[in-house]
C-alpha positions in Angstrom: 56.8 53.5 -18.5 54.0 52.4 -16.5 56.2 51.8 -13.4 57.7 55.3 -13.8 54.5 57.0 -14.3 53.1 55.2 -10.9 56.4 56.4 -8.9 55.7 60.0 -10.5 52.2 60.0 -9.0 53.4 58.8 -5.6 56.1 61.4 -5.5 53.7 64.4 -6.5 51.6 63.7 -3.3 51.3 66.8 -1.3 53.0 67.1 2.3 49.2 68.3 3.3 47.6 65.3 2.1 50.0 63.1 3.4 49.6 64.7 6.8 46.0 64.3 6.6 46.2 60.6 6.0 48.6 60.3 9.1 46.1 62.1 11.1 43.3 59.7 9.8 45.4 56.8 10.6 46.0 58.0 14.2 42.4 58.5 14.8 41.5 55.0 13.6 44.3 53.6 15.7 42.7 55.4 18.7 39.4 54.3 18.3 40.5 50.6 17.7 42.5 50.8 21.1 39.2 52.2 22.7 37.0 49.4 21.5 39.8 46.9 22.1 38.5 43.7 23.9 40.4 42.9 27.4 40.1 39.5 28.7 38.8 39.1 32.3 39.2 35.9 34.1 36.8 35.3 37.1 36.6 32.3 39.2 33.4 31.7 41.1 32.8 29.6 44.3 30.4 29.0 47.1 30.7 27.3 50.3 34.4 26.6 49.5 33.7 24.8 46.1 33.8 25.6 42.6 30.5 27.1 41.3 30.1 25.2 38.0 27.3 26.0 35.4 26.7 29.7 36.8 25.7 32.6 34.3 28.6 35.0 34.9 28.4 38.4 33.1 30.0 41.6 33.1 27.4 44.5 33.3 27.9 48.2 32.7 26.6 51.2 35.3 23.3 50.7 33.3 23.3 47.1 34.1 23.3 46.2 30.5 25.2 42.8 30.0 28.5 43.5 27.9 29.3 39.6 27.7 27.9 36.4 29.7 29.0 32.9 29.6 28.8 29.9 31.7 31.4 29.0 34.3 33.3 25.9 33.9 33.5 22.7 36.2 36.4 24.6 37.9 34.1 27.7 38.5 36.4 29.7 35.9 35.2 31.7 32.9 37.0 34.5 30.8 35.1 37.4 29.4 36.1 40.0 27.2 35.2 43.7 27.4 36.4 47.3 26.4 38.3 49.3 29.0 35.9 50.8 31.5 34.1 50.3 34.9 31.9 47.4 35.6 30.4 44.9 37.9 30.4 41.2 37.5 27.0 39.5 37.8 26.4 36.0 38.8 23.2 34.1 38.3 22.2 30.5 38.9 19.2 28.7 39.3 17.2 28.8 42.7 19.3 31.9 43.9 19.0 35.7 43.9 21.5 37.2 41.5 24.9 38.1 43.0 26.9 41.6 42.2 30.5 42.2 42.9 32.0 45.3 43.9 32.8 47.8 41.1 36.1 46.9 39.2 38.1 48.2 36.3 39.0 46.6 33.1 41.7 45.9 32.0 42.8 43.8 35.0 46.0 42.1 35.5 45.1 39.3 37.9 42.1 36.9 38.2 39.0 38.0 39.9 37.8 35.5 42.6 34.1 35.8 43.7 32.7 34.1 46.8 29.2 33.9 45.9 26.7 34.4 48.6 22.9 34.9 48.0 19.6 34.0 49.4 17.5 31.1 47.7 14.5 31.5 46.1 11.2 29.9 47.5 8.5 28.9 44.9 6.3 26.5 47.1 5.1 29.8 48.8 4.1 31.6 45.4 0.4 32.3 45.1 -0.9 32.1 41.5 -3.8 33.8 40.1 -6.1 33.6 36.9 -4.9 37.1 35.9 -2.4 37.2 32.7 -0.1 39.5 31.2 0.3 40.1 27.8 3.7 41.1 26.1 7.4 41.6 27.9 6.8 40.5 31.6 6.5 43.4 33.9 9.0 43.3 36.8 6.1 44.7 39.0 4.3 41.2 38.3 6.1 39.8 41.4 5.0 36.1 40.7 5.3 35.8 37.3 8.6 37.8 36.9 10.3 35.8 39.4 9.3 32.5 37.9 10.2 33.7 34.6 13.6 34.9 35.7 14.4 31.4 36.8 12.8 29.9 33.2 15.0 32.5 31.5 18.2 31.1 33.7 17.9 27.6 32.3 17.1 28.7 28.7 20.0 31.2 28.4 22.3 28.4 30.0 20.9 25.9 27.6 21.4 28.4 24.6 25.4 28.8 25.8 25.9 25.1 26.4 24.8 24.4 22.7 28.5 25.5 22.0 29.9 22.7 24.0 28.6 19.3 23.7 31.4 17.5 24.6 29.5 15.1 27.0 27.3 13.8 24.4 28.3 11.6 21.6 25.3 11.9 19.2 21.8 12.6 18.8 19.4 10.2 17.7 16.2 11.6 15.8 13.1 9.4 14.9 9.9 9.4 13.0 6.8 7.2 13.9 3.7 6.7 12.1 0.7 5.0 13.7 -2.7 4.6 12.4 -6.2 4.8 14.1 -5.9 1.5 15.6 -2.5 1.9 17.1 -0.5 -0.2 14.5 2.8 1.2 13.8 3.0 1.9 10.0 6.5 3.1 9.7 9.3 3.5 12.4 12.6 5.1 11.2 15.3 6.5 13.2 18.9 7.8 12.6 22.0 8.7 14.6 22.9 12.4 14.0 26.6 13.4 14.8 26.5 16.8 16.7 29.8 18.0 17.5 29.4 21.7 17.9 26.1 21.8 16.1 22.4 22.2 17.4 20.8 18.9 17.3 17.3 20.7 16.7 16.3 24.3 16.3 13.5 26.3 15.3 13.3 29.2 12.4 14.3 32.7 13.0 11.7 34.2 15.7 10.5 37.0 13.1 9.6 34.2 10.6 7.4 32.4 13.0 5.6 35.8 14.0 4.9 36.3 10.2 4.4 33.0 8.9 3.3 31.0 12.0 4.2 27.7 13.5 2.4 25.5 11.2 2.6 25.7 7.6 0.6 23.9 4.7 -2.3 22.2 3.8 -4.1 18.6 3.5 -2.9 18.2 -0.3 0.7 19.6 -0.1 1.5 18.3 3.5 2.2 20.3 6.6 5.4 21.7 8.3 5.4 21.8 12.2 7.9 24.1 14.3 8.3 24.0 18.0 9.8 26.7 20.3 13.9 26.4 21.1 15.6 28.7 23.5 16.1 31.4 21.1 12.5 31.6 20.3 11.4 31.6 23.9 14.0 34.0 25.1 13.0 36.7 22.0 11.2 39.7 21.9 9.1 38.4 19.2 7.7 35.8 21.4 7.1 37.9 24.2 5.2 40.5 22.2 2.9 37.9 20.6 1.9 35.8 23.8 0.1 36.6 27.2 1.6 34.8 30.3 0.1 33.8 33.7 1.5 31.7 36.5 -0.3 28.3 37.1 -0.2 25.0 38.9 -1.8 21.7 37.9 -3.0 18.7 40.3 -1.5 16.2 37.7 1.9 17.8 38.2 2.4 17.8 42.1 5.7 19.9 43.2 5.6 21.7 39.9 4.5 25.4 39.1 4.5 26.9 35.7 4.3 29.7 33.4 1.1 29.4 31.1 1.5 31.3 27.4 -1.1 31.6 24.7 -1.3 33.9 21.9 -2.3 37.4 22.4 -6.0 38.0 21.4 -7.1 38.3 17.6 -3.7 36.9 16.5 -4.5 35.0 13.4 -1.4 33.0 12.5 -1.1 29.3 13.5 0.7 29.3 17.0 1.2 27.7 20.2 -0.2 27.5 23.4 1.4 25.7 26.5 3.5 25.6 29.8 6.9 26.1 30.8 7.2 23.7 33.9 9.5 24.3 36.8 10.5 22.3 40.0 9.4 24.0 43.1 11.9 22.5 45.3 14.8 23.1 43.1 13.5 26.1 40.8 14.9 24.2 37.7 13.2 24.1 34.5 11.9 20.6 33.8 9.6 20.9 30.5 7.8 22.8 28.0 4.7 21.3 26.9 2.6 23.0 24.3 -0.2 22.2 21.3 -0.8 24.2 18.0 -3.5 26.8 17.9 -5.2 28.9 15.2 -4.1 26.2 12.8 -7.6 24.9 11.2 -7.5 21.1 10.6 -4.3 20.4 12.9 -6.0 22.2 15.9 -9.0 19.9 16.0 -6.8 17.0 16.5 -4.7 18.4 19.5 -1.2 18.5 17.7 1.6 19.5 20.0 4.7 18.5 21.7 7.3 18.7 24.3 10.9 19.7 25.1 12.8 18.1 28.3 15.7 19.7 30.2 18.6 18.2 32.0 21.5 19.3 33.9 24.8 18.2 32.2 28.0 17.1 34.5 29.3 20.7 34.4 26.4 22.1 35.8 25.1 23.6 32.5 21.6 22.9 31.2 20.6 21.2 27.9 17.7 20.0 26.1 18.0 16.4 25.7 14.8 15.2 24.6 11.9 16.7 22.4 8.9 15.6 20.3 6.3 16.8 18.1 3.0 14.9 17.5 0.8 15.5 14.7 -2.4 14.0 13.3 -2.1 11.5 10.6 -4.6 13.4 8.0 -6.2 11.2 5.4 -8.8 12.1 2.7 -12.1 9.9 3.0 -12.5 7.9 -0.1 -14.7 9.7 -2.8 -14.7 12.9 -1.0 -12.8 15.9 -0.1 -13.3 15.4 3.5 -9.9 15.3 5.6 -10.0 13.1 8.9 -7.2 11.9 11.4 -6.4 8.4 11.4 -3.8 7.9 13.9 -0.6 10.5 14.3 2.7 10.9 13.2 5.8 11.6 15.9 8.9 13.2 15.1 11.5 13.8 17.8 14.9 12.8 19.2 17.1 12.8 22.3 20.8 13.2 23.2 23.0 10.1 23.6 25.8 10.8 26.4 29.2 9.7 25.8 28.9 7.1 28.8 25.7 5.6 27.2 27.3 5.3 23.7 30.3 3.5 25.0 28.2 1.0 27.1 27.8 -2.6 25.6 24.2 -3.1 24.6 21.8 -4.6 26.9 20.2 -7.8 25.4 16.9 -8.7 27.1 15.7 -12.1 25.6 12.2 -11.3 27.0 12.1 -8.2 25.2 13.2 -9.7 21.9 10.3 -12.3 22.2 7.7 -9.5 22.8 8.9 -7.6 19.7 7.6 -10.5 17.7 3.8 -9.8 18.4 3.7 -6.0 17.3 5.3 -7.2 14.2 3.0 -10.0 13.8 0.0 -7.6 14.5 1.5 -4.9 12.1 2.0 -7.6 9.2 -1.5 -8.8 9.5 -3.2 -5.4 9.7 -1.1 -4.3 6.5 -0.8 -7.2 4.5 -4.5 -8.4 5.2 -3.4 -11.9 6.7 -0.9 -13.5 9.3 2.4 -14.3 7.8 2.8 -17.9 6.6 5.8 -18.6 9.0 8.2 -16.8 11.8 10.7 -16.4 8.8 7.9 -14.7 6.7 7.4 -12.2 9.6 10.9 -11.0 9.2 10.4 -9.8 5.7 9.9 -6.4 4.3 6.5 -4.7 3.6 6.1 -1.6 1.1 2.8 0.2 1.3 1.2 3.6 0.9 -1.2 5.9 -0.6 -1.7 6.9 -4.4 -3.5 10.2 -4.7 -4.0 12.9 -7.7 -2.5 16.5 -7.0 -5.5 17.7 -5.1 -4.8 14.9 -2.3 -8.1 12.6 -3.4 -7.5 8.9 -3.3 -7.2 7.0 -6.8 -9.0 3.6 -6.7 -7.6 0.7 -8.9 -4.4 2.7 -9.7 -1.7 0.4 -11.1 1.5 0.0 -8.8 4.8 -1.3 -10.0 7.4 -2.2 -8.0 11.2 -3.0 -9.5 13.8 -4.5 -7.1 16.8 -6.2 -6.4 16.9 -8.8 -3.7 20.3 -7.3 -2.6 22.3 -3.9 -3.4 24.7 -4.9 -6.2 28.3 -3.6 -6.6 28.6 -0.7 -9.2 30.7 -3.5 -11.3 27.8 -6.1 -11.1 24.5 -3.9 -11.2 23.9 -4.4 -14.9 24.2 -8.2 -14.6 21.7 -8.2 -11.4 18.4 -8.6 -13.3 15.5 -6.6 -11.6 12.5 -8.3 -10.5 9.0 -7.1 -10.7 6.0 -6.9 -8.7 2.6 -5.3 -9.8 -0.2 -4.6 -7.4 -3.5 -2.7 -7.6 -4.9 0.2 -5.1 -8.0 -0.4 -3.2 -11.1 1.9 -2.7 -9.1 4.1 -0.5 -5.9 4.4 -2.7 -4.0 2.4 -0.4 -1.6 -0.6 -2.0 0.5 -3.1 -0.2 3.2 -5.8 -1.3 4.5 -8.1 1.3 7.4 -10.6 1.5 10.7 -8.6 0.5 14.1 -9.9 1.6 15.7 -7.7 4.3 18.3 -6.5 1.7 16.0 -5.7 -1.1 16.2 -2.3 -2.7 14.4 -0.9 -5.7 11.8 1.8 -6.9 8.1 2.1 -7.0 5.7 4.1 -9.0 2.1 4.3 -10.0 0.0 4.9 -13.1 -3.6 5.7 -14.0 -5.7 6.8 -17.1 -2.9 8.8 -18.7 -1.4 9.9 -15.2 1.9 8.8 -13.8 3.9 9.2 -10.5 7.5 9.8 -10.0 9.7 6.5 -9.3 10.4 6.6 -5.5 13.3 4.7 -4.0 12.9 2.2 -1.0 14.9 -0.1 1.0 14.5 -1.7 4.7 17.9 -0.5 6.1 16.0 1.4 9.0 12.8 -0.5 9.1 11.0 -3.5 7.8 8.0 -1.4 6.8 8.4 1.2 4.1 5.7 3.6 3.4 5.9 5.5 0.0 2.9 7.8 -1.0 2.8 8.3 -4.7 1.3 11.4 -6.4 0.0 11.0 -9.9 0.4 13.6 -12.6 -0.3 14.2 -16.1 
C-alpha cells in the first residue's frame, strides 16, 4: 500500500515540473563544467638544467594567482585552473619574476619554459631609518624588494611543509637552567613528522586579538613565535611597522626589521628577518617579546632558521623560544628571574638518521663534570661516588594557588625501583621517601635508580597537592612543581 502510494505520487508529477528539473540540472552541469579544473603541466629550466624549487604559478589577467606550487627536482609541476587565458609566473630567490607568453587552458601538451631573468643585487641597497606601517607599499623600493625575497622563501617553506620526504623526524627539547647556569632539567623527544608540520603558530587572527604571550606569574605562561603563515598574513602586516636595516655584527646580511604599530597594547614581537646579501636567501628570523610586562623586562625571545633542501625548496630546520625562569621571592609577592627556559627543535635528515652514532670518548668524560656540578648544586653536596653520580634526582617547588612558596611542606615520594609488568605490579611493594621544603619552597630527593618510577605529592596545614608521576626515561633530573589546594 505504501509502495503503491509512492508510485502514484511519482506518476502524478507534471510534465512542466519535470521539464523545470531537467533545465535546472542542465544549468548545474554547465556551471560545473565552467568551474572544472584543468591540469596544466609546466617544466621550467635555466641554462639547460631543470629549475628545482621555483615558485611556479598560473596568474590571470589581473596578475592574481590562481594556483601556485613548487617545481620538483626535475623542474616539473602540475597546476589546475578553470578554462581561460593565463600566463605562467616563475619566481626564484635572487632573480626578478619571469612571465610566460599568454596561453590557453585547457592545454593538451606540457609547457616548457626557459627561464631567464635578471639577478637582484642587494649589496648596493641603501637603508634608512624611516619605517612603514601596514602592508608594504611597492613604491618603497628597497623595503619592497627585500620583502619580495623574504616572501619567496616563506611561501616556498609554507609549500614545502606538504612534502617532508628528505627528513626522518623532528627532535624537540625543553631545557631549564637556573641563574648560576646549572641545568635543572633537560628533556627531549623524537617526533615523527610524516606530512605534518613539526611546529606552528596559532591562527594569525588569534595572535592579533590575544597576543603572542599569555598567562601570568601564578598560572604560568604561553609563548608563541611566528611561522610562515603568520609572517605572510594580512594580520601581521596590519599590526607591524617595517624598515630595512643592517647590523655590524652580521656582515654580509641585510634585514627587514619589524615592530608593533604605535599604541598596540597586546603582547607582540619585535625582530628582524635576515637575508644573505650575496644570494638573496632568507637565513634567520630573530625576535623578542614586547608589551608583555614581566616577560619583556627579561628579554624573552626566539629565532627560526631556514635552509634549502636537496629539491631546491626551503624549510625551517631549527627553531627556539627562550623565556625567563620566573620565581617568587620567599615571603613576598615579588617575582624575579632566575635563569631561563628554552624550548625548540630541529629537523633530522634521512641521511643523518641513518648514519651510525659517533662516539667521542673525550666528550663522554667531559659530560661527567656538568652532572657533578648539577648534583652538587641541587643535592647540596657532591655525590659519594661516580656510581652515585649516575642516579636520579627529583626536585621542585611547592607553592600555594597564588604562587607563593610554602616552607616546611611535607613532600611524599612513592616509587618502585623498576617498572613492573601489569601481572606483577601488585607484588612489587612501593618504597617511600619523605622530605621537607626549605624557606623558598624547594624540595630535593637524590639517589634514585635509573629505572625508578613513581609519584610525588605535598601537604601542609590542611592543604594537599595532586600526585604527580615521575620517571628518568629522558633525564636523570626530574623537576616536579606542586600546587597546594584545600
